C-alpha positions in Angstrom: -27.2 44.2 -8.6 -29.1 46.7 -6.4 -28.9 50.3 -7.6 -31.5 51.8 -5.3 -31.1 53.2 -1.8 -30.5 51.0 1.3 -34.3 50.9 2.0 -34.9 49.3 -1.4 -32.2 46.7 -0.8 -33.7 45.9 2.6 -37.1 45.5 1.1 -35.8 43.0 -1.5 -33.9 41.0 1.1 -35.1 37.4 1.1 -33.8 35.0 3.6 -30.0 35.5 3.8 -29.6 37.0 0.3 -28.6 40.6 0.0 -28.0 43.2 -2.7 -24.4 42.2 -2.7 -25.4 38.6 -3.6 -23.9 37.3 -0.3 -25.5 34.1 0.8 -24.8 32.1 4.0 -25.4 28.5 3.2 -25.6 25.5 5.6 -23.2 23.1 3.9 -22.4 19.7 5.1 -20.1 19.1 2.1 -17.8 21.9 3.3 -17.7 20.4 6.8 -16.8 17.0 5.3 -14.2 18.6 3.2 -12.6 20.1 6.3 -12.7 16.7 8.0 -10.8 15.1 5.1 -8.3 18.1 5.1 -7.8 17.7 8.8 -7.1 14.0 8.6 -4.7 14.3 5.7 -2.7 17.2 7.1 -2.5 15.6 10.5 -1.1 12.3 9.0 1.5 14.2 7.0 2.7 16.2 9.9 2.8 13.2 12.2 4.7 11.1 9.6 7.3 13.9 9.4 7.6 13.9 13.1 8.0 10.2 13.0 11.2 10.8 11.0 12.2 13.4 13.6 11.7 11.0 16.4 13.6 8.3 14.5 16.6 10.6 14.3 16.6 11.2 18.0 16.2 7.4 18.7 19.3 6.8 16.5 21.2 9.5 18.3 20.5 7.8 21.6 21.8 4.4 20.3 18.3 3.0 19.8 17.5 3.0 23.5 14.5 0.9 24.4 13.7 3.2 27.3 13.6 6.2 25.0 11.3 4.2 22.7 8.8 3.9 25.5 8.8 7.7 25.6 8.8 8.5 21.9 5.9 6.2 20.8 3.4 7.6 23.3 4.6 11.1 22.5 3.8 10.5 18.8 0.4 9.0 19.7 -0.4 11.9 21.9 0.5 14.4 19.1 -1.7 12.5 16.7 -4.6 12.3 19.1 -4.3 16.0 20.2 -4.3 17.3 16.6 -7.2 15.2 15.6 -9.3 15.9 18.6 -8.6 19.7 18.5 -9.3 19.8 14.8 -12.5 17.9 15.1 -14.0 20.1 17.8 -12.9 23.2 15.9 -14.8 22.0 12.8 -17.8 20.4 14.3 -19.4 23.7 15.3 -18.9 25.3 11.9 -22.3 25.3 10.3 -22.6 28.4 8.1 -20.2 29.2 5.2 -19.9 32.3 3.1 -20.4 32.2 -0.6 -19.9 35.4 -2.5 -19.1 36.5 -6.1 -15.4 35.9 -6.8 -14.9 34.0 -3.6 -15.0 30.2 -4.3 -14.4 27.5 -1.8 -15.5 26.9 1.8 -15.1 29.8 4.1 -16.7 29.8 7.5 -18.6 32.8 8.8 -16.8 32.4 12.1 -13.1 31.9 12.7 -12.5 28.5 14.5 -10.4 29.9 17.3 -9.9 26.5 18.7 -7.6 25.8 15.7 -5.1 28.0 17.4 -4.3 25.0 19.6 -4.0 22.7 16.5 -0.4 23.9 16.0 0.6 23.4 19.6 1.3 19.6 19.5 3.7 19.8 16.5 5.5 22.8 18.2 5.9 20.9 21.5 7.1 17.8 19.6 9.7 19.8 17.6 10.9 21.6 20.7 11.3 18.3 22.6 13.1 16.6 19.8 15.3 19.7 19.2 16.3 19.9 22.8 17.3 16.2 22.9 19.1 16.5 19.6 21.0 19.5 20.7 22.0 17.8 24.0 23.2 14.6 22.3 25.0 16.3 19.4 26.7 18.9 21.7 28.3 16.2 23.8 29.5 14.3 20.7 30.8 17.4 19.0 32.7 18.5 22.2 34.4 15.1 22.5 35.3 15.0 18.8 36.6 18.6 19.1 35.8 19.4 15.4 32.8 19.4 13.1 34.9 17.9 10.3 35.6 14.8 12.3 32.0 13.9 12.7 29.9 14.6 9.6 27.0 12.5 10.7 26.8 14.3 14.0 27.1 17.7 12.4 24.5 16.8 9.9 22.1 15.7 12.6 22.6 18.9 14.5 22.3 21.1 11.4 19.1 19.4 10.1 17.7 19.5 13.6 18.2 23.3 13.8 16.7 23.9 10.4 13.7 21.7 11.3 13.1 23.4 14.6 13.3 26.9 13.1 11.0 25.9 10.2 8.4 24.5 12.6 8.6 27.6 14.9 8.0 30.0 12.0 5.1 27.9 10.6 3.5 27.4 14.0 3.8 31.1 14.9 2.1 32.1 11.6 -0.7 29.5 12.1 -1.3 30.7 15.7 -1.4 34.4 14.7 -3.7 33.8 11.7 -6.1 31.5 13.5 -6.3 33.8 16.6 -6.6 37.2 15.0 -7.3 37.0 11.2 -10.7 37.3 9.5 -12.6 34.1 8.8 -11.7 33.9 5.1 -8.0 33.6 6.1 -8.5 30.7 8.5 -7.5 28.0 6.1 -4.7 29.9 4.5 -1.7 28.5 6.4 -2.9 24.8 6.4 -1.7 23.5 3.0 1.6 25.6 2.8 2.6 24.6 6.3 1.9 21.0 5.7 3.7 21.0 2.4 6.8 22.7 3.9 6.9 20.2 6.8 6.7 17.3 4.4 9.5 18.8 2.2 11.7 19.3 5.3 11.2 15.7 6.3 12.1 14.5 2.8 15.2 16.7 2.7 16.4 15.3 6.0 16.1 11.7 4.7 17.8 12.6 1.5 20.7 14.1 3.4 21.1 10.8 5.3 21.0 8.8 2.0 23.6 11.1 0.4 26.1 10.6 3.2 25.4 6.9 3.3 25.9 6.6 -0.5 29.2 8.6 -0.2 30.5 6.2 2.4 29.6 3.1 0.3 26.4 2.0 2.0 24.9 0.6 -1.2 22.1 3.1 -1.2 22.1 4.9 -4.5 21.8 8.7 -4.3 19.0 10.5 -6.1 18.8 14.0 -7.4 18.8 16.1 -4.3 17.0 19.0 -6.0 13.7 17.1 -5.9 11.6 15.8 -3.1 10.4 12.3 -3.8 7.9 10.4 -1.8 9.7 9.1 1.4 8.0 6.0 2.7 8.6 4.8 6.3 10.7 1.8 4.9 13.0 4.2 3.1 13.4 6.4 6.1 14.1 3.4 8.4 16.6 2.0 6.0 18.5 5.3 5.6 18.6 5.9 9.4 19.6 2.3 10.1 22.6 2.8 7.8 23.4 6.2 9.4 23.3 4.6 12.8 26.4 2.4 11.9 28.4 5.5 10.9 27.2 7.4 13.9 28.6 4.6 16.1 31.9 4.8 14.3 32.2 8.5 14.9 31.4 7.9 18.6 34.3 5.5 18.8 36.6 8.0 17.1 35.5 10.6 19.5 36.2 8.4 22.5 39.6 7.6 21.1 40.4 11.3 20.8 39.5 11.9 24.4 41.7 9.0 25.5 44.6 10.4 23.6 
């Protein structure tokens, strides 16, 4: 620790070390860590959006035309997030290491990361608009929420999903655009975890309704968030599609009456 005046500290300065023991280190390991973090978080977010797209596809009666739109949309989201993240990280060369500050913190804020949250936000907005449009028509024809539990659940989960993504994306954009460098990676893990939990909750809601209606899918404890694989999600949504079709039939019968 330097106890002398500023002139003494300046005289003892060697390289990038200061009297505050602050060192700026060129660290390839930190850059590699961010690449792994980027890939993992992107795959988790896109997997959750796959469930979201699957919901919309079910709502539109498994339309093949819609499938030609959803698959490229998911691929564009994946590509956009990976490319944006890569170019945001590739220019980060110097990281701050100080007493009491462990981890990898860039000297500069990667402002390009601001756009990393844009593809998930656009994806959620598009899926929410399509869900709202489809569920609104079905709920109007059924004339009551109680007559269409599947439809009401799709709409409710879609609203919560959209609100969650909006809040998380807003927080990420604000922090990455205005915050100091040490806060740049603060929202990444919490946002990714919350999106994964929302996706798991949506699938569990589907499984619960399917189990209540005798689908043969055993319900699990809904207070936990187990790992939801694509096969589990597809099975749950395939089952829900049958009940959704039934509610559509009931709704049309109500209109005819």
